[in-house]
Every structure is written in structure tokens, then in C-alpha cells.
N, C-alpha and C positions, 0 to 999 in steps of 0.2 A: 443484656443483663436485666433480670426481673427484679425491680426494686419495689418494696412495699412503701408506697407514697404516703400513706396515712401514718405509718410508723416513723418515716423520715420527718414528716411535719411535726409529730409529737416530740421527737428527739430534738429537732432544731429549736422549736419554741421553748422546750424545757431547758435547753442549754443556754439560750439567750436570757431567759428569766433568771437562771442561776447566776449568770455573769453579772447582771444588774443588781440583784439582791446581795450578792457577795461584796461588791464594791461599796454599796450604800452602807452596809453594816460592818465593814471590816474593822474599824477601830474598836467596836464592841466585841468583835470576835477575838482580837488580840488580847484585850483585857480579860476576857473570859478564859482564854486558854492559859495565860500566865497565872491566873488565879487558881485554876484547876491543877496546874502542874506543880505548884508549890507543895512540898511535903513538910508537915509540921514535925519539929524535932524538939523534944523536951518542953512542950507547951509554948514554943516560940514560933511566931508567924510573922513574916514580912508583910503579907497582905491580909489584913483582918476583914476587909470588905472589898468588893469589886471596884469601888471608887478609888481605893488606895493605888491601884495600878495606874489609873488615869492621872492621879495626882503626882505619881512618880515621873511620868512623862512630862507633865507640866513643870514640875520643880527642877528637873534636870535639863529643861529646854530641849526636849527630844520629841516634840509633838509630831514631827514628820515620821518618827519611828513607829507611830501608831499604824503606819501603812507599810512597814517592812514585811517583805514577802508577799505583797499584794499580787504581783505578777504571777508568781508560782501558784498562789491560791486560786487565782482566776483561771489559770491554765488547767489546774487539777479539777476545779469545780466545773468548768465548761466540758472537759472531756468526760468526766464521771457522769454528769447529768445527761449528756448526749448518749453515752453508752447505755446508761440505765433506762432512760425513757424509750430509746429505740428497742432495747431488749424486752422491756416490760410490755410495750405495745405490740411488738412482733410476736412474743410468746403467747400473749393473751388472744390475739387474732388467730394464731395457729391452733391454739387449744379449742377455740370456738368452731373453727373450720373442721378440725378432726373429730371433735365430739358431737357436732351437730346441734349443740345447745344454743339457745338464743341469748342467754346471759351466763355469767360466770359466778360460781359460788364462792363463799368466803374461803374455804379450805384451799380450793384450786388457786384462788387469787393470791393467797399467802405463799404458796409454793412457787408460783410464777414470779412474784415480786422478789422472793428470796433468791431464785435462780438468776434473775437479772442483776440483783445486788452483788452476788458472788462474782459474776463476770466483771462487774464494775470494780470491785475491790481488788481483784488480781491485776487488772489492767492499769490501775492508777495508784497502787500502793506506794511506789517510790516517790511520786509527786506528793502524796499525802504525808509521808514521813518527812520529806524535805520541808514542806509547808509548816508542819508542827515544830520542827527544829528552828526554823527562821522566826516563827512567832514567839517562841519561848526564849530566844536569845536575849541577852541584855539589850536594852534600848540603845540603838546606835551601833551595835556590834554584830548585826545580822550579816551573814555571808551570802554570796550569790548562789543560784540554783546548782550550777555545775560543781562548785567547790563544796557545797553542802552534801551533795550526793556522793562525792568521791572522798569524803573524809574517812570513812571506814571501808570495810570490804563490801562486796555486793550484797551479802545477806543482811547487812545493816539497813540497806534501803528498804527492806521488807519487814522492818521492826513493826510489830503489832498486827501482822497480817492475819494471824489466827483470831484475834479479837475483831478485826475488820470483817472477817467472814462471819463471826458470831453476830456482829452488829448489822448484818444484812436483814436481821429480823426487825430492825428499826424502821427503815423505809418500807419494808414489807407490811408492817403493822400500819404505818402512816398512810401509805397509798391505798391499802385495802379499806381502811376507815374512810379515807377521802372519797374513793370510788363509790362506796356504799352510800355515803351521805349525798354525794353528787347525784347518784342514780335516783335517790328518793326525791331530791329537789327537782330534777328534770323529768320525773316519771309522767307528769301531766302534759309535757310538751310532745308534739307529734314527732315520730321517728323520721329521720331523713335517710332514706335508703339510696338516694341519688348521690353517687360518688363525686359528682361535679359540684356538690354543695358542701360547704364546711360543716362539720359536726356541731351539734348544739353546745353552747358554752354557758358557763355561769356568769353572773354579774360580778364586777370587781369586788364588791363588798361581800357577797356570798362566798366567793372563792377564798377571800382573805379569812373569813370567819371559819369556814370548814377546814381550811388549811391549818389554822391555829389550833383548832380542837384536835384534829388528827395527829399533829406533831406533838402536842402536849401529852397525849396518851402514850405515844411511842417513846417519848423521852423519859417519862417517869419509869416506865417498865424496864428500859435498858440502861439507865444512867450509871449504875456501878461499873458496867463494862466500858462505858464511855470515858469515865475518869481514869480507869486502869489503862486504857489505850493512850490517853494524853500523857500520862506519866512515863509510859514505855517509850514514846516517841520524842519526849521533851529533850531539848538540848542540854548538855551538861553546863551547869551554872559556874561562873568564875568564883562564886561565893560558896560553892558546894564544899562541904567538909565531910569527914568520916562519919559525922553524926547524921548526915542526910542520906540514910541508907536506902530510902524508898526509891530515889531516882537512879541509884547505881544498879538496881535490880532490873534486868531486862526480860525476865520470864514472868508469865502471868501469875503463877503461884507465888513468886517472890514479891511482886508488887502487891498482890492481895494480902499477903502476910504482913508486909511493911505498913500498909494502910491500917490494918487491924491493930497492929502492935502500937503504932505511934498516935493514931487518931481515934481508934475505936470504931464501932459500927456506924456512927454518924459520919465518919470520914469517907465512907463509900458514897455519900450524898453531898459532899462538900462542893459548893458551886452549882447545885441543882437549879437554884433560882436564876443564876446567870445563864446556864445552859438553856433553860426554858425560854428566857427572855430573848436570847440570841436566835436559837433555832426556830422558835415559833415565829418570830418576826421574819426570819430569813425564808423559811418554808412557805409562810403565808404570802410573802411578797413574791416568791418564785412562782407559786401556783396562781396567784392573781395575775402576774405579768404573762405567764404561759397561757392562761385562759383567754386573755385579751388579745394576744398576738397570734394565737393558733389559727384563727380564721384568715388573717392576713398571710401567714406563712403558707397555709394550704393553697390560697389563691396564687401566690407567687410560684410555688412548686408546680402547680398545674399549668401556669403560664409558661414556665421554663420547659416543661415536658412537651407542650404543644408546639413551642418554638423549635425544639430539637427535632420533633417528628414532622414538621412542616417541610414539604419539598422545596428545594432551592429555587425552582422556577417561580413558586408562589411568593417566596421571600423577596425576589427581585422585582416582582410586579406590584408589590404593596408599597 
């Protein structure tokens, strides 16, 4: 079986980076998601600031609940990043091979990133939905993955899929900006055409900085869709009443109308600062970790390949 080793190395290092960054920033992610999911009704808000969510966990002695759903989130994050990075790297290399170009343009990069993102969204949507429901459940009342997924019918597991497909533009924008900036930073370094040598990588600080800039740009552009998706996937609150109409709507037009009616145009950007803080830190950490372990991952994959291809007689004699 012919396996694209460079794509595999990209996918593995990206997935590991995602796993570590998700775990480190998970309490912030829970606070951010619960804050975004709350729909204001008659000018009443339970959470006026992001810190109010954290204070609720502290005051109710539910600090450990800041990690509810971590296993599901890590599973979803690992699989989605592996699929995304593998697809993105593979499609990009395939495009360069078929086109004969030495570098990829911005337009082609956007299309390739969006295609990889669409594959990822479809493959991981049930886990994404379950993760959002577990995060937005009341502290201490989160259910397990299997029970969360089987609460409704099968189509409920794909709540927000249409917006997830729309939001493929987010990583498409992010990684296109990241790749373009990375290319400019590394343009003075010699190209390494030898496949036995790991590709050039950024320093940890530069990867973090470029990752933060690229994710900030993508987040600001796509934020209204991000909040709409959170509300669609949010768990039904025990405190929900007939006045909380935004949460009860499961269609995109219904959620958009609910936000507009109850919160106005600024409602589409509620929690933007929290989203930027979390996603910028998460993506910057992910890309920083990925850049630093990509060389090691590449060497390990080559070592495994050589070991598997080594004749048995040579293995016994060593």
C-alpha cells in the first residue's frame, strides 16, 4: 500500500499538537462555550462576563466540572486534526504534482483547505455535537458520550453540520494565512529536496506568533457563524423557559432571527473576545507544538518504514 509519509507525518504531529493544546486550555474552552450558548431574554443574562462562568464553578464547588467532556473533546480534536492535516497535506502535494507548479497560490490553497475541512466536518460532526452538549450542560450534570449521542435520533447527532461545512472557511483562511506567512519567513532558508531529511520548521516563538495572527483573522471573519453553531448544538438547560426561544430553535434561520430579536446586531459578536482568546491560544499552541515535533515524527516514521522493509535475516543478525 502506497502511503504518503509526509502527509502522515503532518497529520500525526498536528493531531498530537491538537490533543495537548485542547487539554491545556480546556477549562477556558468550557467557560467560553457556556458564555456563548447563553441567549439573553428580556435583557436578562446569567453570565455578564466570561469570568462569571468560572465563578459559578467555584461557588458551587464544581471545579472538576470544568473538565467535563474532556475525553470526548480530545477524541474529536485528535481525529479532526489528523483527518484535516492529512487531507490538507495530501491534497496540496497532489495539486503540486498534477499542476507542475513549485508553489501553491492563495486561491488554490483556500480551495484545498476548504475541501480538507469539509471531509473533517462530516467525519467528526457527531463527536463535535456531543462535545458541545457536554460542555454546555449544567456543571456536574454532564452525561457520557454514548448517552449524549443516543438522546435523540440519529439526525440530532449532526446538528449544526451545515454551519460546520460553512465554517470550513475558518481553517481554510487560517492555514492559508499561516502557510503564506511561514513561506515568507522561511524563504531565505535553503530548500531540502532530500526526502530523508525533515522539512524546514519555524522556531517555537515564530510558529506561536504566526499561528495567533492567522487564527485571529479567521475568527473575526467567521464569528457570527461560530456563535450560531454553538447555540444550535448546546444542551437544553434545566433552567430554560419558554422565554429562551433562541436555544429551542435548531435551524440556522431560526437561531439568526432569535439572536437578532433578543440581542440585536451586537449579539452576533457576543463572546468574540473569549473566542479569540481561546482559539488563538489553542491554534498557536497547536501549530507551535506541531512545528517542534514534526521533525521527530518524520524521523520516527522513516525509522518504522525502514524497519518494516528490512529483510528478516538482517534483523536477526543485528
